[in-house]
N, C-alpha and C positions, 0 to 999 in steps of 0.2 A: 504494500500500500504506500503510495507516494502522497503524503499530506503536505499542503501548503498553508501556513498560517495566514489568515486574512485580516483578523483584527480582534481587539479586546476593547472593552469599554475604557475610554481614556481616564486616566487618574484613578484606576480601580485599586482598591485596597488589596493587600496580598491574599486575603482569605475570601474575597468576593469578586470573582473574575469571569463574568460571561465572556466567552471566547468563541470564535468561529474559524473552522478550517475547511479546506476544499480537498476532497480526494481526487487527485489529478487523473487517476486511472478510470474512475467512474463518473466524475462530475458531481458526486454526492456531496452534500454539506454535512459536516459534523459540528454540532452546536452544544456547547456547555452553557447552560443558562439556569434561570430560576425555575424550579418545579412549580407548576400551576397549583394554586390552592384548591382545596376541595370544592369551594364555591365556583371557581373558574371552570373546573372539570365538569361540574354539574351543569353549568351554563352551556358549555360546549355540547354536552349530551342532549340538552333540551333543544338546541338548534339542530343538531344532527348534521348529516352531510347529504347523502342521496337517499331517496325513498327505499325502504327495505334493508338498508345497511345497518348493521349493529352499531350502537353507540357505546358499547362497552370498550374499555381500554384494556387490551390484552396485557398479560404480565410482562411480555417482552417489549412493550411500548410505554411511553409516558407522554404527557402533554407538558410542554415547557412554555414559559413566557419569555419571548425575545424582546428586550427593550428596543424601542423605536430607534434609538441612537445606533443600534447594531445593523439596521437595514442598509446603511451605506457600505457595508462590507460584503453584501451578497452580490456576487458577480451577475451581470446582465448578459443575456445572449447577444452575440454580435448582431448588429443591425438594429438593435433597440435604440430609440431616440431619447431614452432617459425619462419615459413617461411613468415609470414606477415611482411610488411614493418614496421619498427620502427623508431621513431624519435631519 
């Protein structure tokens, strides 16, 4: 796995460090961030995604909260004109 560091919240304390990396082999993002609260998970489950799809969060998955300031580190596909929201 070839990971590339993309960014960390500026001025982050040593023990509070949302970070984002890019797997250069797959294009996947690896994100270390704040675990969503129970209330946030419940809100996500209430909204759901597509009809008929389970809203349960499997043991091998989690819901994280990515601070808006981290959006600037998410790479955009080539050809995008920067219309994605930025922090």
